[in-house]
KOLGUFI-317248 format. One record per atom (N, C-alpha, C): x, y, z; residue number from 1. Coordinates in nm, 2 decimals, always signed. Atoms other than C-alpha are relative to their C-alpha. Layout:
      X      Y      Z nuza
      X      Y      Z  NUM
...
***
This chain:
      X      Y      Z nuza
  +0.10  -0.09  +0.03    1
  -0.02  -0.02  -0.01    1
  +0.12  +0.13  +0.00    1
  -0.07  -0.14  +0.03    2
  +0.11  +0.35  -0.07    2
  -0.06  +0.16  +0.01    2
  +0.05  -0.13  +0.03    3
  +0.00  +0.68  +0.06    3
  +0.06  +0.09  -0.03    3
  -0.05  -0.12  +0.10    4
  +0.02  +1.00  -0.09    4
  -0.02  +0.13  +0.05    4
  +0.04  -0.16  +0.00    5
  -0.01  +1.35  +0.05    5
  -0.03  +0.07  -0.06    5
  +0.07  -0.10  +0.09    6
  -0.16  +1.55  -0.20    6
  -0.01  +0.15  +0.01    6
  +0.06  -0.13  -0.04    7
  -0.20  +1.87  -0.02    7
  +0.12  +0.11  -0.10    7
  -0.12  -0.12  +0.07    8
  +0.01  +2.18  -0.24    8
  +0.01  -0.07  -0.15    8
  -0.06  +0.12  +0.14    9
  +0.08  +1.91  -0.51    9
  -0.11  +0.06  -0.13    9
  +0.04  -0.01  +0.11   10
  +0.03  +2.00  -0.87   10
  -0.10  -0.11  -0.09   10
  +0.05  +0.14  +0.05   11
  -0.21  +1.77  -1.06   11
  +0.12  -0.06  -0.07   11
  -0.09  +0.06  +0.08   12
  +0.08  +1.65  -1.30   12
  +0.05  -0.05  +0.07   12
  -0.10  +0.06  -0.14   13
  +0.29  +1.57  -0.98   13
  -0.07  -0.09  +0.03   13
  +0.08  +0.09  -0.05   14
  +0.03  +1.39  -0.84   14
  -0.03  -0.09  -0.06   14
  +0.04  +0.08  +0.06   15
  -0.08  +1.21  -1.07   15
  +0.12  -0.12  -0.07   15
  -0.14  +0.12  -0.04   16
  +0.32  +1.09  -1.11   16
  +0.04  -0.06  +0.04   16
  +0.01  +0.02  -0.13   17
  +0.31  +1.01  -0.82   17
  -0.06  -0.15  +0.01   17
  +0.10  +0.07  +0.01   18
  +0.05  +0.78  -0.89   18
  +0.04  -0.14  -0.08   18
  -0.06  +0.12  +0.13   19
  +0.19  +0.62  -1.21   19
  +0.12  -0.07  +0.04   19
  -0.05  +0.09  +0.00   20
  +0.48  +0.53  -1.04   20
  +0.01  -0.06  +0.10   20
  +0.06  +0.11  -0.06   21
  +0.34  +0.36  -0.74   21
  -0.02  -0.10  -0.09   21
  +0.03  +0.10  +0.06   22
  +0.17  +0.16  -0.97   22
  +0.06  -0.07  -0.12   22
  -0.11  +0.09  +0.07   23
  +0.48  +0.07  -1.17   23
  +0.08  -0.07  +0.08   23
  -0.12  +0.10  -0.10   24
  +0.67  -0.06  -0.85   24
  -0.13  -0.08  +0.01   24
  +0.09  +0.08  -0.07   25
  +0.34  -0.27  -0.81   25
  -0.05  +0.02  +0.12   25
  +0.13  -0.04  -0.13   26
  +0.11  -0.12  -0.54   26
  -0.11  -0.06  -0.03   26
  +0.10  +0.03  +0.03   27
  -0.21  -0.23  -0.52   27
  -0.15  +0.06  +0.06   27
  +0.10  -0.13  -0.06   28
  -0.39  +0.00  -0.31   28
  +0.13  +0.13  +0.04   28
  -0.05  -0.10  -0.02   29
  -0.31  +0.36  -0.32   29
  -0.10  +0.08  +0.06   29
  +0.05  -0.07  -0.09   30
  -0.42  +0.61  -0.08   30
  +0.04  +0.17  -0.01   30
  +0.02  -0.13  +0.02   31
  -0.51  +1.00  -0.17   31
  -0.01  +0.10  +0.09   31
  +0.07  -0.12  -0.13   32
  -0.49  +1.27  +0.14   32
  +0.01  +0.10  -0.07   32
  +0.00  -0.14  +0.03   33
  -0.58  +1.60  +0.09   33
  +0.01  +0.05  -0.16   33
  +0.04  -0.03  +0.15   34
  -0.72  +1.61  -0.28   34
  -0.02  +0.07  +0.00   34
  +0.11  -0.16  +0.03   35
  -0.86  +1.96  -0.36   35
  +0.03  +0.05  -0.11   35
  +0.06  -0.06  +0.14   36
  -0.97  +1.99  -0.76   36
  +0.12  -0.06  -0.10   36
  -0.06  +0.10  +0.12   37
  -0.66  +1.75  -0.91   37
  -0.06  -0.04  -0.14   37
  +0.05  +0.01  +0.16   38
  -0.73  +1.70  -1.26   38
  +0.07  -0.17  -0.01   38
  -0.04  +0.09  +0.03   39
  -0.70  +1.33  -1.42   39
  +0.06  -0.13  +0.08   39
  -0.04  +0.14  -0.13   40
  -0.66  +1.10  -1.09   40
  -0.03  -0.14  -0.09   40
  +0.01  +0.15  +0.02   41
  -0.64  +0.74  -1.26   41
  -0.05  -0.02  -0.19   41
  +0.02  +0.02  +0.12   42
  -0.67  +0.87  -1.60   42
  +0.09  -0.07  -0.09   42
  -0.08  +0.06  +0.13   43
  -0.57  +0.61  -1.89   43
  +0.08  -0.11  +0.10   43
  -0.01  +0.14  -0.09   44
  -0.50  +0.33  -1.61   44
  -0.02  -0.11  -0.01   44
  -0.02  +0.15  +0.06   45
  -0.46  -0.02  -1.70   45
  -0.01  -0.12  +0.10   45
  -0.09  +0.09  -0.12   46
  -0.36  -0.19  -1.36   46
  -0.14  -0.04  +0.11   46
  +0.08  +0.02  -0.11   47
  -0.62  -0.36  -1.11   47
  +0.03  +0.05  +0.12   47
  -0.07  -0.05  -0.13   48
  -0.52  -0.13  -0.85   48
  -0.14  +0.08  +0.08   48
  +0.05  -0.07  -0.09   49
  -0.72  +0.05  -0.58   49
  +0.03  +0.12  +0.05   49
  -0.02  -0.17  -0.07   50
  -0.73  +0.46  -0.50   50
  -0.11  +0.02  +0.02   50
  +0.06  -0.06  -0.13   51
  -0.88  +0.58  -0.24   51
  +0.00  +0.13  +0.02   51
  +0.02  -0.13  +0.03   52
  -0.94  +0.94  -0.27   52
  -0.05  +0.07  +0.14   52
  +0.09  -0.13  -0.09   53
  -1.00  +1.20  +0.04   53
  +0.03  +0.13  -0.03   53
  -0.01  -0.10  +0.07   54
  -1.08  +1.51  -0.08   54
  -0.12  -0.01  -0.13   54
  +0.14  +0.02  +0.18   55
  -1.27  +1.61  -0.39   55
  +0.08  +0.03  -0.09   55
  -0.09  +0.05  +0.08   56
  -1.09  +1.50  -0.66   56
  -0.07  +0.12  -0.14   56
  +0.07  -0.14  +0.12   57
  -1.14  +1.79  -1.03   57
  +0.00  -0.10  -0.10   57
  +0.06  +0.06  +0.12   58
  -1.23  +1.72  -1.35   58
  +0.10  -0.12  -0.05   58
  -0.06  +0.15  +0.11   59
  -1.20  +1.36  -1.56   59
  +0.09  -0.12  +0.10   59
  -0.05  +0.13  -0.05   60
  -1.13  +1.11  -1.29   60
  -0.04  -0.12  -0.02   60
  -0.03  +0.12  +0.09   61
  -1.06  +0.82  -1.44   61
  -0.09  -0.04  -0.11   61
  +0.02  +0.04  +0.12   62
  -1.11  +0.89  -1.75   62
  +0.09  -0.08  -0.06   62
  -0.01  +0.10  +0.07   63
  -1.02  +0.64  -2.00   63
  +0.09  -0.12  +0.07   63
  -0.02  +0.14  -0.08   64
  -0.97  +0.37  -1.72   64
  -0.05  -0.15  -0.09   64
  +0.02  +0.18  +0.02   65
  -0.96  -0.01  -1.77   65
  +0.05  -0.05  +0.09   65
  -0.03  +0.13  -0.08   66
  -0.96  -0.22  -1.46   66
  +0.00  +0.06  +0.15   66
  -0.02  +0.00  -0.20   67
  -0.88  +0.00  -1.11   67
  -0.14  +0.08  +0.03   67
  +0.14  -0.07  -0.10   68
  -1.14  +0.11  -0.83   68
  +0.06  +0.10  +0.06   68
  -0.06  -0.14  -0.10   69
  -1.13  +0.46  -0.72   69
  -0.13  +0.02  +0.08   69
  +0.10  +0.01  -0.07   70
  -1.32  +0.54  -0.44   70
  +0.03  +0.18  +0.06   70
  +0.00  -0.11  -0.05   71
  -1.40  +0.90  -0.31   71
  -0.08  +0.04  +0.08   71
  +0.08  +0.03  -0.12   72
  -1.50  +0.95  +0.02   72
  -0.04  +0.12  +0.02   72
  +0.11  -0.12  -0.01   73
  -1.64  +1.31  -0.10   73
  -0.04  +0.04  -0.08   73
  +0.04  -0.04  +0.13   74
  -1.76  +1.50  -0.35   74
  +0.09  -0.04  -0.11   74
  -0.03  +0.01  +0.13   75
  -1.62  +1.46  -0.70   75
  -0.05  +0.15  -0.09   75
  +0.03  -0.07  +0.09   76
  -1.62  +1.73  -0.98   76
  -0.05  -0.03  -0.18   76
  +0.07  +0.07  +0.14   77
  -1.68  +1.71  -1.37   77
  +0.03  -0.12  -0.07   77
  -0.03  +0.06  +0.08   78
  -1.66  +1.47  -1.60   78
  +0.08  -0.17  +0.03   78
  +0.00  +0.11  -0.08   79
  -1.61  +1.17  -1.39   79
  -0.03  -0.12  -0.08   79
  +0.03  +0.12  +0.02   80
  -1.56  +0.82  -1.55   80
  +0.00  +0.03  -0.19   80
  +0.04  -0.07  +0.13   81
  -1.51  +1.02  -1.92   81
  +0.08  -0.11  -0.09   81
  -0.01  +0.05  +0.16   82
  -1.50  +0.77  -2.22   82
  +0.09  -0.18  +0.16   82
  -0.04  +0.08  -0.08   83
  -1.37  +0.47  -1.93   83
  -0.08  -0.12  -0.06   83
  +0.06  +0.09  +0.04   84
  -1.39  +0.15  -2.05   84
  +0.01  -0.16  +0.10   84
  +0.02  +0.13  -0.12   85
  -1.36  -0.11  -1.75   85
  +0.02  +0.04  +0.13   85
  -0.05  -0.02  -0.18   86
  -1.35  -0.11  -1.31   86
  -0.11  +0.09  +0.04   86
  +0.11  -0.03  -0.06   87
  -1.54  +0.08  -1.10   87
  +0.04  +0.17  +0.05   87
  -0.03  -0.12  -0.06   88
  -1.59  +0.44  -0.93   88
  -0.09  -0.01  +0.12   88
  +0.11  -0.06  -0.10   89
  -1.75  +0.51  -0.64   89
  +0.02  +0.13  +0.10   89
  -0.03  -0.12  -0.04   90
  -1.85  +0.87  -0.53   90
  -0.11  -0.02  +0.15   90
  +0.07  -0.01  -0.09   91
  -1.94  +0.90  -0.15   91
  -0.10  +0.14  +0.05   91
  +0.00  -0.12  +0.02   92
  -2.05  +1.28  -0.23   92
  -0.09  -0.03  -0.12   92
  +0.08  -0.08  +0.19   93
  -2.24  +1.48  -0.53   93
  +0.13  -0.02  -0.08   93
  -0.09  -0.04  +0.13   94
  -2.08  +1.46  -0.85   94
  -0.09  +0.09  -0.11   94
  +0.03  -0.09  +0.13   95
  -2.04  +1.72  -1.13   95
  -0.10  +0.00  -0.11   95
  +0.03  +0.04  +0.11   96
  -2.14  +1.74  -1.48   96
  +0.01  -0.08  -0.07   96
  -0.06  +0.10  +0.13   97
  -2.11  +1.50  -1.77   97
  +0.01  -0.14  +0.09   97
  -0.06  +0.17  -0.06   98
  -2.06  +1.17  -1.55   98
  -0.06  -0.05  -0.07   98
  +0.03  +0.12  +0.12   99
  -2.00  +0.88  -1.74   99
  -0.01  +0.08  -0.13   99
  -0.07  -0.01  +0.13  100
  -1.89  +1.06  -2.05  100
  +0.01  -0.07  -0.12  100
  -0.06  +0.10  +0.09  101
  -1.91  +0.82  -2.36  101
  +0.01  -0.10  +0.05  101
  -0.09  +0.11  -0.06  102
  -1.87  +0.56  -2.13  102
  -0.02  -0.14  -0.04  102
  +0.02  +0.13  +0.08  103
  -1.81  +0.20  -2.25  103
  +0.00  -0.08  +0.05  103
  +0.03  +0.10  -0.10  104
  -1.78  +0.00  -1.95  104
  +0.01  +0.02  +0.09  104
  -0.01  +0.00  -0.16  105
  -1.77  -0.08  -1.62  105
  -0.08  +0.08  +0.07  105
  +0.08  -0.11  -0.14  106
  -1.96  +0.13  -1.30  106
  +0.00  +0.07  +0.07  106
  -0.04  -0.07  -0.11  107
  -1.99  +0.41  -1.11  107
  -0.14  +0.03  +0.07  107
  +0.10  -0.06  -0.04  108
  -2.22  +0.47  -0.86  108
  +0.09  +0.09  +0.11  108
  -0.02  -0.11  -0.10  109
  -2.26  +0.78  -0.66  109
  -0.15  +0.00  +0.08  109
  +0.11  -0.02  -0.11  110
  -2.44  +0.83  -0.33  110
  -0.07  +0.12  -0.04  110
  +0.06  -0.15  +0.01  111
  -2.58  +1.20  -0.40  111
  +0.00  +0.01  -0.11  111
  +0.06  -0.10  +0.12  112
  -2.68  +1.44  -0.65  112
  +0.11  -0.02  -0.10  112
  -0.07  -0.04  +0.11  113
  -2.55  +1.47  -1.01  113
  +0.01  +0.15  -0.07  113
  -0.03  -0.12  +0.06  114
  -2.48  +1.78  -1.23  114
  -0.09  -0.04  -0.18  114
  +0.01  -0.04  +0.13  115
  -2.57  +1.87  -1.60  115
  +0.00  -0.15  -0.10  115
  -0.06  +0.08  +0.12  116
  -2.59  +1.59  -1.89  116
  +0.10  -0.14  +0.06  116
  -0.09  +0.06  -0.05  117
  -2.51  +1.30  -1.69  117
  -0.01  -0.13  -0.08  117
  -0.05  +0.10  +0.11  118
  -2.38  +0.99  -1.92  118
  -0.09  -0.02  -0.11  118
  -0.01  -0.05  +0.12  119
  -2.43  +1.20  -2.21  119
  +0.12  -0.13  -0.12  119
  -0.08  +0.08  +0.09  120
  -2.31  +0.94  -2.52  120
  -0.01  -0.12  +0.07  120
  -0.03  +0.10  -0.09  121
  -2.31  +0.66  -2.29  121
  +0.00  -0.12  -0.12  121
  +0.02  +0.07  +0.06  122
  -2.25  +0.35  -2.48  122
  +0.01  -0.12  +0.04  122
  -0.03  +0.13  -0.02  123
  -2.23  -0.05  -2.51  123
  +0.03  -0.08  -0.13  123
  -0.08  +0.11  +0.12  124
  -2.08  -0.35  -2.74  124
  -0.09  -0.11  +0.02  124
  +0.07  +0.05  +0.01  125
  -2.34  -0.58  -2.79  125
  -0.09  -0.04  +0.13  125
  +0.02  +0.03  -0.20  126
  -2.44  -0.77  -2.44  126
  +0.14  -0.01  +0.04  126
  -0.10  +0.02  -0.07  127
  -2.05  -0.81  -2.37  127
  +0.01  +0.09  +0.08  127
  -0.03  -0.10  -0.05  128
  -1.98  -0.50  -2.28  128
  -0.09  +0.11  +0.04  128
  +0.10  -0.09  +0.01  129
  -2.22  -0.25  -2.13  129
  +0.01  +0.06  +0.18  129
  -0.05  -0.11  -0.13  130
  -2.17  +0.01  -1.87  130
  -0.11  -0.01  +0.09  130
  +0.05  -0.06  -0.09  131
  -2.37  +0.12  -1.55  131
  +0.05  +0.06  +0.12  131
  -0.05  -0.16  -0.09  132
  -2.42  +0.43  -1.37  132
  -0.16  -0.03  +0.08  132
  +0.10  -0.03  -0.15  133
  -2.63  +0.43  -1.00  133
  -0.01  +0.13  +0.07  133
  -0.04  -0.12  -0.08  134
  -2.72  +0.76  -0.89  134
  -0.09  -0.01  +0.13  134
  +0.10  -0.01  -0.06  135
  -2.89  +0.80  -0.54  135
  -0.05  +0.10  -0.01  135
  +0.04  -0.17  -0.05  136
  -2.97  +1.17  -0.55  136
  -0.10  +0.00  -0.08  136
  -0.01  -0.11  +0.14  137
  -3.09  +1.38  -0.85  137
  +0.08  +0.02  -0.09  137
  -0.08  -0.05  +0.14  138
  -3.00  +1.50  -1.18  138
  -0.07  +0.08  -0.06  138
  +0.03  -0.15  +0.03  139
  -2.98  +1.81  -1.34  139
  -0.07  -0.01  -0.18  139
  +0.07  +0.03  +0.08  140
  -3.09  +1.86  -1.73  140
  +0.07  -0.10  -0.11  140
  +0.02  +0.07  +0.13  141
  -3.08  +1.67  -2.06  141
  +0.12  -0.19  +0.07  141
  -0.09  +0.10  -0.02  142
  -2.95  +1.35  -1.86  142
  -0.04  -0.11  -0.09  142
  +0.02  +0.05  +0.11  143
  -2.90  +1.06  -2.09  143
  -0.03  +0.02  -0.13  143
  +0.01  -0.06  +0.13  144
  -2.84  +1.29  -2.36  144
  +0.10  -0.08  -0.08  144
  -0.07  +0.09  +0.13  145
  -2.76  +1.08  -2.72  145
  +0.04  -0.12  +0.07  145
  -0.08  +0.17  -0.01  146
  -2.72  +0.75  -2.52  146
  -0.03  -0.08  -0.06  146
  -0.02  +0.10  +0.09  147
  -2.64  +0.50  -2.69  147
  -0.02  -0.17  +0.02  147
  +0.01  +0.10  -0.08  148
  -2.62  +0.24  -2.44  148
  +0.05  -0.04  +0.13  148
  +0.00  +0.03  -0.15  149
  -2.59  +0.05  -2.07  149
  -0.14  +0.05  +0.07  149
  +0.15  -0.02  -0.12  150
  -2.78  +0.10  -1.79  150
  +0.00  +0.13  +0.08  150
  +0.01  -0.13  -0.11  151
  -2.87  +0.44  -1.60  151
  -0.08  +0.01  +0.13  151
  +0.05  -0.02  -0.07  152
  -3.02  +0.40  -1.27  152
  -0.03  +0.10  +0.11  152
  +0.06  -0.05  -0.10  153
  -3.23  +0.67  -1.07  153
  -0.04  +0.00  +0.10  153
  +0.08  -0.01  -0.13  154
  -3.32  +0.67  -0.71  154
  -0.08  +0.13  +0.08  154
  +0.07  -0.11  -0.03  155
  -3.40  +1.01  -0.62  155
  +0.02  -0.05  +0.18  155
  -0.01  +0.04  -0.15  156
  -3.33  +0.92  -0.22  156
  -0.02  +0.11  +0.07  156
  +0.01  -0.13  -0.09  157
  -3.31  +1.28  -0.10  157
  -0.10  +0.06  -0.11  157
  +0.07  -0.09  +0.10  158
  -3.59  +1.42  -0.37  158
  -0.08  +0.08  +0.06  158
  +0.11  -0.12  -0.07  159
  -3.85  +1.56  -0.09  159
  -0.08  +0.05  -0.11  159
  +0.08  -0.07  +0.07  160
  -4.00  +1.81  -0.28  160
  +0.10  +0.06  -0.12  160
  -0.06  -0.02  +0.14  161
  -3.71  +1.85  -0.56  161
  -0.03  -0.05  -0.10  161
  +0.00  +0.01  +0.08  162
  -3.75  +1.82  -0.88  162
  +0.08  -0.18  -0.05  162
  -0.07  +0.11  -0.02  163
  -3.64  +1.42  -0.96  163
  +0.14  +0.01  -0.14  163
  -0.08  -0.08  +0.12  164
  -3.47  +1.54  -1.32  164
  +0.04  +0.14  -0.03  164
  +0.02  -0.14  +0.11  165
  -3.43  +1.84  -1.53  165
  -0.08  -0.06  -0.12  165
  +0.07  -0.03  +0.06  166
  -3.54  +1.92  -1.81  166
  +0.06  -0.12  -0.15  166
  -0.03  +0.03  +0.13  167
  -3.52  +1.74  -2.18  167
  +0.08  -0.14  +0.01  167
  +0.00  +0.19  -0.04  168
  -3.48  +1.37  -2.01  168
  +0.01  -0.04  -0.13  168
  +0.05  +0.08  +0.13  169
  -3.36  +1.16  -2.31  169
  +0.04  +0.06  -0.12  169
  -0.01  -0.07  +0.12  170
  -3.31  +1.42  -2.56  170
  +0.14  -0.12  -0.10  170
  -0.12  +0.06  +0.09  171
  -3.10  +1.22  -2.85  171
  +0.00  -0.11  +0.02  171
  -0.06  +0.13  -0.04  172
  -3.12  +0.90  -2.71  172
  -0.04  -0.15  -0.13  172
  +0.01  +0.11  +0.13  173
  -3.09  +0.60  -2.96  173
  +0.04  -0.15  +0.07  173
  -0.07  +0.15  -0.06  174
  -2.96  +0.28  -2.72  174
  -0.07  +0.05  +0.16  174
  +0.01  -0.02  -0.13  175
  -2.97  +0.17  -2.37  175
  -0.13  +0.01  +0.11  175
  +0.15  -0.01  -0.13  176
  -3.23  +0.22  -2.04  176
  +0.05  +0.06  +0.07  176
  -0.01  -0.06  -0.09  177
  -3.28  +0.44  -1.78  177
  -0.16  -0.04  +0.09  177
  +0.11  +0.06  -0.14  178
  -3.48  +0.31  -1.47  178
  -0.01  +0.10  +0.12  178
  +0.03  -0.07  -0.08  179
  -3.63  +0.58  -1.25  179
  -0.07  -0.03  +0.10  179
  +0.07  +0.08  -0.12  180
  -3.75  +0.48  -0.93  180
  -0.09  +0.16  +0.08  180
  +0.08  -0.05  -0.07  181
  -4.07  +0.67  -0.79  181
  -0.07  +0.05  -0.09  181
  +0.05  -0.10  +0.08  182
  -4.20  +0.80  -1.14  182
  +0.08  +0.11  -0.10  182
  -0.09  -0.14  +0.04  183
  -4.11  +1.05  -1.39  183
  -0.08  +0.11  -0.05  183
  +0.11  -0.14  +0.06  184
  -4.26  +1.38  -1.49  184
  -0.03  +0.01  -0.12  184
  +0.03  +0.01  +0.15  185
  -4.38  +1.35  -1.87  185
  +0.09  +0.05  -0.04  185
  +0.01  -0.15  +0.10  186
  -4.37  +1.70  -1.94  186
  +0.19  +0.02  +0.01  186
  -0.15  -0.04  +0.06  187
  -3.94  +1.65  -1.89  187
  +0.04  -0.07  -0.06  187
  -0.05  +0.04  +0.10  188
  -3.88  +1.43  -2.11  188
  -0.01  +0.02  -0.13  188
  +0.02  -0.05  +0.19  189
  -3.80  +1.46  -2.50  189
  -0.05  -0.08  -0.08  189
  +0.10  +0.07  +0.13  190
  -4.01  +1.33  -2.79  190
  +0.08  -0.11  -0.02  190
  -0.05  +0.12  +0.07  191
  -3.72  +1.08  -2.85  191
  -0.05  -0.14  +0.10  191
  +0.00  +0.09  -0.08  192
  -3.83  +0.86  -2.57  192
  -0.12  -0.05  +0.05  192
  +0.16  +0.03  -0.02  193
  -4.13  +0.63  -2.45  193
  +0.06  -0.05  +0.15  193
  +0.01  +0.05  -0.15  194
  -4.21  +0.54  -2.08  194
  -0.08  -0.14  -0.02  194
  +0.10  +0.08  +0.00  195
  -4.32  +0.23  -1.98  195
  +0.10  -0.10  +0.11  195
  -0.05  +0.04  -0.06  196
  -4.29  -0.05  -1.71  196
  +0.10  -0.14  +0.01  196
  -0.13  +0.05  +0.05  197
  -3.98  -0.23  -1.69  197
  -0.08  -0.16  +0.03  197
  +0.04  +0.08  -0.02  198
  -4.04  -0.61  -1.72  198
  +0.09  -0.13  +0.17  198
  -0.03  +0.05  -0.10  199
  -3.90  -0.89  -1.51  199
  +0.19  -0.01  -0.02  199
  -0.18  -0.02  +0.02  200
  -3.53  -0.93  -1.68  200
  +0.03  +0.19  +0.07  200
  -0.07  -0.09  -0.03  201
  -3.51  -0.60  -1.61  201
  +0.01  +0.05  +0.16  201
  +0.04  +0.00  -0.14  202
  -3.63  -0.60  -1.24  202
  +0.11  -0.05  +0.04  202
  -0.09  +0.06  -0.08  203
  -3.38  -0.85  -1.20  203
  +0.16  +0.09  -0.05  203
  -0.07  -0.11  +0.01  204
  -3.09  -0.61  -1.31  204
  +0.00  +0.11  +0.10  204
  +0.05  -0.09  -0.03  205
  -3.25  -0.36  -1.16  205
  +0.03  +0.00  +0.18  205
  -0.05  +0.05  -0.10  206
  -3.25  -0.54  -0.80  206
  +0.17  -0.04  +0.09  206
  -0.18  +0.00  +0.00  207
  -2.85  -0.62  -0.85  207
  +0.03  +0.13  +0.03  207
  -0.04  -0.15  +0.01  208
  -2.77  -0.26  -0.91  208
  -0.03  +0.06  +0.13  208
  +0.10  -0.05  -0.12  209
  -3.00  -0.17  -0.61  209
  +0.11  -0.07  +0.12  209
  -0.06  +0.05  -0.14  210
  -2.84  -0.43  -0.37  210
  +0.14  +0.06  +0.02  210
  -0.13  -0.06  -0.02  211
  -2.49  -0.36  -0.45  211
  +0.02  +0.17  +0.05  211
  +0.00  -0.12  -0.08  212
  -2.54  +0.01  -0.38  212
  -0.03  +0.03  +0.10  212
  +0.03  -0.01  -0.15  213
  -2.69  -0.03  -0.06  213
  +0.10  -0.05  +0.09  213
  -0.16  +0.12  -0.05  214
  -2.40  -0.28  +0.04  214
  +0.09  +0.11  -0.01  214
  -0.11  -0.10  +0.01  215
  -2.17  +0.04  -0.04  215
  -0.03  +0.06  +0.07  215
  +0.01  -0.08  -0.06  216
  -2.34  +0.29  +0.09  216
  -0.11  +0.02  +0.13  216
  +0.08  +0.05  -0.13  217
  -2.54  +0.14  +0.36  217
  -0.12  +0.02  +0.03  217
  +0.14  +0.02  +0.07  218
  -2.89  +0.17  +0.26  218
  -0.08  -0.13  +0.04  218
  +0.02  +0.10  -0.01  219
  -3.17  -0.04  +0.32  219
  -0.09  -0.07  -0.12  219
  +0.01  +0.10  +0.17  220
  -3.23  -0.26  -0.01  220
  -0.16  -0.01  -0.02  220
  +0.09  +0.02  -0.04  221
  -3.55  -0.39  +0.11  221
  -0.10  +0.14  -0.01  221
  +0.08  -0.14  +0.01  222
  -3.70  -0.06  +0.14  222
  -0.03  +0.07  -0.17  222
  -0.03  -0.09  +0.09  223
  -3.57  +0.10  -0.17  223
  -0.07  -0.06  -0.17  223
  +0.03  +0.07  +0.12  224
  -3.64  -0.20  -0.40  224
  -0.20  -0.03  +0.05  224
  +0.11  +0.05  +0.03  225
  -3.99  -0.25  -0.31  225
  -0.10  +0.13  -0.07  225
  +0.02  -0.07  +0.05  226
  -4.07  +0.08  -0.47  226
  -0.02  -0.03  -0.19  226
  +0.00  +0.05  +0.15  227
  -4.20  +0.09  -0.84  227
  +0.13  +0.09  -0.07  227
  -0.06  -0.11  +0.06  228
  -3.97  +0.20  -1.10  228
  -0.08  +0.03  -0.16  228
  +0.08  -0.02  +0.14  229
  -4.05  +0.33  -1.46  229
  +0.14  +0.02  -0.10  229
  -0.07  +0.00  +0.06  230
  -3.83  +0.25  -1.74  230
  -0.02  +0.11  -0.13  230
  -0.01  -0.10  +0.13  231
  -3.70  +0.47  -2.03  231
  +0.08  +0.01  -0.11  231
  -0.09  +0.07  +0.16  232
  -3.61  +0.34  -2.40  232
  -0.02  +0.16  -0.14  232
  +0.04  -0.04  +0.15  233
  -3.57  +0.53  -2.72  233
  -0.13  -0.06  -0.05  233
  +0.09  +0.07  +0.10  234
  -3.83  +0.53  -2.97  234
  +0.07  -0.04  -0.14  234
  -0.10  +0.04  +0.16  235
  -3.57  +0.50  -3.28  235
  +0.13  +0.03  +0.02  235
  -0.18  +0.01  +0.01  236
  -3.20  +0.41  -3.28  236
  +0.04  +0.08  -0.10  236
  -0.01  -0.13  +0.12  237
  -3.21  +0.69  -3.56  237
  -0.10  +0.13  +0.03  237
  +0.12  -0.10  -0.06  238
  -3.43  +0.98  -3.36  238
  +0.04  +0.12  -0.09  238
  -0.02  -0.12  +0.10  239
  -3.27  +1.26  -3.62  239
  +0.05  -0.07  -0.14  239
  +0.00  +0.07  +0.09  240
  -3.31  +1.04  -3.91  240
  +0.01  +0.08  -0.15  240
  +0.11  -0.10  +0.09  241
  -3.54  +1.30  -4.11  241
  +0.11  +0.10  -0.02  241
  -0.11  -0.05  +0.03  242
  -3.25  +1.53  -4.10  242
  +0.10  +0.01  -0.08  242
  -0.18  +0.04  +0.10  243
  -2.94  +1.35  -4.31  243
  -0.07  +0.01  -0.13  243
  +0.00  -0.01  +0.17  244
  -2.94  +1.42  -4.67  244
  -0.04  -0.18  -0.02  244
  -0.01  +0.12  +0.10  245
  -3.07  +1.06  -4.86  245
  +0.11  -0.06  -0.06  245
  -0.10  +0.07  +0.05  246
  -2.78  +0.84  -4.96  246
  +0.00  +0.01  -0.16  246
  +0.07  +0.02  +0.17  247
  -2.78  +0.80  -5.36  247
  -0.05  -0.15  -0.01  247
***
């Protein structure tokens, strides 16, 4: 195990220390005093665990393949940008564009997320498919241009706050979004349809809710008894009418 004090370190210096620790064969790295440093875990392709005490900056875990990253506080924008595999756990809130172009692996967020969560998230057949579970609420454009994968929104801190922002699923053409306790249809884009999850969907939902609860200490039975709404695209080419037809 390697412990690194990140206080007053520039992001490039901190990331070089992390890379050195991984090259030395460390399986677990603890970063203390993180405050906005970018690109932590970016491009790492080793099965290493990185524990972050503090608030990491943008693009945490971007392009990563295999690591497990645990953030014990909030995190900023672009978490899991184009990640291929591995796991990111956020014990607080996350910023905008969570899981942007995410291709595999999983992200679990205890709290709220900002705008455009899971924009361009995608999957490869049934073999490689990302999963994102958000415990709180989300901002506008959640699931924008989503092409694959699974997004589960639990709204555990909903109270009187809107569960999502406007334009839910804009341009969505693949994957599925599952929302606990209903969806305000006026917030949804015209490109999606709402339905009831089938038995196979519920198996997937319950498996991920169970894992979420084991991570963050929630009562799985209490959450699982509530109804979920399934959001899927109407078409795989929602804007096909805007393209010039070929010869």
